[in-house]
C-alpha positions in Angstrom: 41.1 132.6 82.1 42.4 131.2 85.5 46.0 130.2 85.3 47.3 127.7 88.0 50.5 128.1 89.9 53.1 125.4 89.7 52.6 124.5 93.4 48.9 123.9 92.7 49.7 121.3 89.9 52.3 119.7 92.2 49.6 119.4 94.9 47.2 117.8 92.3 49.9 115.2 91.5 50.4 114.5 95.2 46.6 114.2 95.7 46.4 111.8 92.8 49.2 109.7 94.3 47.6 109.7 97.7 44.1 108.8 96.4 45.1 106.0 94.0 48.7 105.0 94.6 48.3 102.8 97.7 45.2 100.9 96.4 46.8 100.2 93.0 50.0 99.1 94.8 48.0 96.6 96.8 46.3 95.4 93.6 49.6 94.9 91.8 51.2 93.2 94.8 48.1 90.9 95.0 48.2 90.0 91.3 51.9 89.2 91.4 51.6 87.2 94.6 48.6 85.1 93.4 50.0 84.7 89.9 53.3 83.2 91.3 51.3 80.7 93.3 49.9 79.2 90.1 53.3 78.0 88.9 54.9 74.7 89.8 58.4 76.1 89.9 60.3 79.4 90.2 61.9 78.7 86.9 58.5 78.5 85.1 57.4 81.7 86.9 60.6 83.6 85.9 60.2 82.6 82.2 56.6 83.7 81.9 55.8 86.9 80.0 53.1 88.1 82.4 55.6 87.8 85.3 57.6 90.6 83.8 54.6 92.6 82.9 53.5 92.6 86.6 57.0 93.3 87.8 57.2 96.3 85.4 53.9 97.5 86.9 55.4 97.2 90.3 58.6 99.1 89.3 56.5 101.8 87.7 54.6 102.4 90.9 58.0 102.7 92.8 59.0 105.4 90.3 55.7 107.3 90.7 56.2 107.4 94.5 59.4 109.3 94.0 58.1 111.7 91.3 57.4 114.9 93.3 59.0 114.6 96.7 59.2 118.3 97.5 57.2 121.5 96.8 59.6 122.6 94.0 60.5 124.7 92.2 61.5 122.1 89.6 64.0 123.3 87.0 63.9 122.7 83.3 66.1 119.6 83.3 64.1 118.0 86.1 60.8 118.6 84.4 61.9 117.5 80.9 63.7 114.4 82.2 60.7 113.4 84.3 58.2 114.0 81.5 60.3 112.0 79.0 60.9 109.2 81.4 57.2 108.9 82.3 56.2 109.1 78.6 58.5 106.1 77.8 57.2 104.3 80.8 53.6 104.8 79.6 54.5 103.4 76.2 55.7 100.2 78.0 52.5 99.9 80.0 50.4 100.3 76.9 52.5 97.9 74.9 51.9 95.3 77.6 48.1 95.7 77.2 48.4 95.7 73.4 50.5 92.5 73.3 51.4 90.3 76.3 54.6 89.2 74.4 56.2 92.5 75.2 56.7 91.0 78.7 59.3 88.8 77.1 60.8 91.7 75.2 61.0 93.6 78.4 62.8 90.7 80.1 65.3 90.2 77.3 66.1 93.9 77.2 66.6 93.8 80.9 69.1 91.0 80.6 70.9 92.6 77.7 71.2 95.9 79.6 72.5 94.1 82.7 75.1 92.3 80.6 76.2 95.5 78.9 76.4 97.3 82.3 78.4 94.6 83.9 80.8 94.4 80.9 81.4 98.1 81.1 81.9 98.0 84.8 84.5 95.2 84.4 86.4 97.3 81.8 86.2 100.3 84.2 87.6 98.3 87.1 90.4 96.9 85.0 91.3 100.4 83.8 91.2 101.7 87.4 93.6 98.9 88.5 96.0 100.0 85.8 95.6 103.6 86.9 96.1 102.8 90.6 99.2 100.7 89.8 100.7 103.7 88.1 99.7 106.0 91.0 101.1 103.5 93.5 104.5 103.5 91.8 104.4 107.3 91.8 103.4 107.4 95.4 106.3 105.1 96.3 108.7 107.3 94.4 107.4 110.3 96.3 107.9 108.5 99.6 111.4 107.3 98.6 112.3 110.9 97.6 111.0 112.2 101.0 113.2 109.7 102.9 116.2 110.6 100.8 115.7 114.3 101.2 115.0 114.0 105.0 118.5 112.9 105.5 119.8 116.2 104.1 117.1 118.4 105.6 118.9 119.7 108.6 117.1 122.9 109.2 113.4 123.4 110.1 112.9 125.5 107.0 114.3 122.7 104.8 112.1 120.1 106.4 109.0 122.3 106.0 109.9 122.9 102.3 110.4 119.2 101.8 107.0 118.3 103.4 105.3 121.0 101.2 106.9 119.6 98.1 105.8 116.1 99.0 102.2 117.3 99.7 102.0 119.1 96.3 103.1 116.0 94.5 100.5 113.9 96.3 97.8 116.5 95.6 98.7 116.4 92.0 98.4 112.7 92.0 94.9 112.9 93.6 93.9 115.5 90.9 95.1 113.1 88.2 92.8 110.3 89.6 89.9 112.7 90.0 90.1 113.8 86.4 90.0 110.2 85.3 86.5 109.9 86.8 87.1 106.7 88.7 84.5 104.7 90.7 87.0 103.8 93.4 89.2 106.9 93.4 87.9 108.2 96.8 88.4 104.7 98.3 91.9 104.5 96.9 92.8 107.8 98.5 91.6 106.5 101.8 92.9 102.9 101.6 96.0 103.6 99.7 96.5 102.7 96.1 98.2 99.3 96.7 95.5 98.0 99.1 92.7 99.3 96.8 94.3 97.4 93.9 94.2 94.2 96.1 90.5 94.9 96.9 89.5 95.4 93.3 91.4 92.2 92.1 90.1 89.9 94.9 86.7 91.3 95.7 85.1 93.7 93.1 86.3 92.1 89.9 85.5 88.4 90.8 82.0 89.5 91.9 81.3 91.4 88.7 82.6 88.5 86.6 80.4 86.0 88.5 77.3 88.1 88.1 78.1 88.6 84.4 78.4 84.8 83.9 75.0 84.3 85.6 73.3 86.9 83.3 74.9 85.4 80.3 73.6 82.0 81.3 70.1 83.5 81.8 70.3 85.1 78.4 71.4 81.9 76.7 68.6 80.0 78.3 66.1 82.6 77.2 67.4 82.5 73.6 66.5 78.8 73.5 63.1 79.5 75.0 62.4 82.5 72.8 62.9 80.6 69.6 59.7 78.6 70.2 57.6 81.1 72.2 58.1 84.7 70.9 56.2 86.1 67.9 58.6 86.4 64.9 57.8 90.1 64.6 59.2 90.7 68.1 62.2 88.4 67.9 64.7 91.2 67.6 62.6 93.9 69.3 64.8 94.0 72.4 68.0 94.7 70.4 66.4 97.0 67.8 64.3 99.3 69.9 62.9 102.5 68.5 60.8 104.8 70.7 59.1 106.6 67.9 57.9 103.3 66.3 56.7 102.0 69.7 54.9 105.3 70.3 53.2 104.9 67.0 52.2 101.3 67.9 50.2 102.6 70.9 48.8 105.8 69.4 51.2 108.1 71.1 53.1 109.5 68.1 51.7 113.0 68.6 53.0 113.0 72.2 56.4 111.7 71.0 56.8 114.6 68.5 55.6 117.2 71.1 57.8 116.0 73.9 61.0 115.2 72.0 60.9 118.7 70.4 61.4 120.2 73.9 63.9 117.5 74.8 66.1 118.1 71.7 66.0 121.9 72.1 66.8 122.1 75.8 68.6 118.9 76.9 71.1 118.5 74.0 74.0 120.9 73.6 73.1 121.9 70.0 74.0 125.3 68.5 70.4 126.4 69.2 70.7 125.3 72.8 73.9 127.4 73.2 72.6 130.5 71.6 68.8 130.7 72.5 66.9 130.5 75.7 68.0 127.6 77.8 65.1 127.1 80.1 61.3 126.6 79.8 59.1 129.7 79.9 56.6 129.9 82.7 53.8 128.7 80.5 55.9 125.8 79.2 56.8 124.9 82.8 53.1 124.7 83.7 52.5 122.7 80.5 55.2 120.1 81.6 53.7 119.9 85.1 50.3 119.3 83.5 51.8 116.6 81.3 53.1 114.9 84.4 49.7 115.0 86.1 47.9 113.6 83.0 50.6 110.9 82.4 50.6 109.7 86.0 46.8 109.4 85.8 47.0 107.5 82.6 49.6 105.1 84.0 47.4 104.4 87.0 44.4 103.8 84.7 46.4 101.4 82.5 47.7 99.3 85.4 44.4 99.2 87.2 42.5 98.1 84.0 45.1 95.5 82.9 43.6 92.1 82.3 45.3 88.8 81.3 44.5 85.1 81.5 45.5 83.8 84.9 45.9 87.3 86.4 43.4 87.7 89.2 42.5 91.0 90.9 43.6 90.2 94.4 44.5 92.9 96.9 47.5 92.3 99.1 47.6 94.6 102.1 50.8 94.9 104.1 50.5 95.5 107.8 52.8 97.5 110.0 54.5 94.3 111.1 55.6 93.7 107.5 53.1 90.8 107.0 50.7 90.6 104.1 47.0 89.9 104.0 44.9 89.1 101.0 
């Protein structure tokens, strides 16, 4: 039996992308462009379930374009993460064909995730402000100590020792910030803790709070809209999502059990993960690459064959000048 090399399967994925990716991209762009033109207002377009189905198609194609950007080799974590991500992506694409209302579920989940992310970022920024305030006080103490000691450091040796002591204290301060896993730690080291606090309070935090308020308003508006438009069975789907149940809904339960078995064994730090083999065997690596190839092909098929009322197969071709032609 002829066994392929990993590079051969990677080349197959790239050939598949080259032969189908651009034309399906043009199709999705055309569908979305024409569909938007059928609405009287942007608000109606944004609230429509098929809008989010088509946008999810577009985002999926963006992801596929970034799937295999080099010749490899791809390690265990890259392969398993990519396989699991595409598996879940395919579930979404098939749910959309199964029930258009999943476009609204997708949209609500998007808003909820944006709200959660913004709330966490706000908490993080507030924590960093407190940390930088503490560091700023310590930094000022170091500086004051340096000034006081400089008056008594008469010899060159004493001045050198004083400067080294100050540097050690500042290095320790930087290590404290680094071990706190801050978003703005590097900027604070460059700008100074005091000025970084000013930037966070006057720039970063207000912007996050403004964006959060906008997302909360969008979610509130959708909640009112959802009550009269979304099927009762899907009312709480966005906040009670279960991948195994959704895989069963679209006939992918076997794939779920197959793929998540590898995920649990090799991605999670379980006792079995710590004691037994921590990477895919060569045959398993080839199997994962084959899974990527098949799943990419399935995703292209699902998007290309998607049909819905009002969605017309129009191809939008973008020229080198950035203009589009139907």
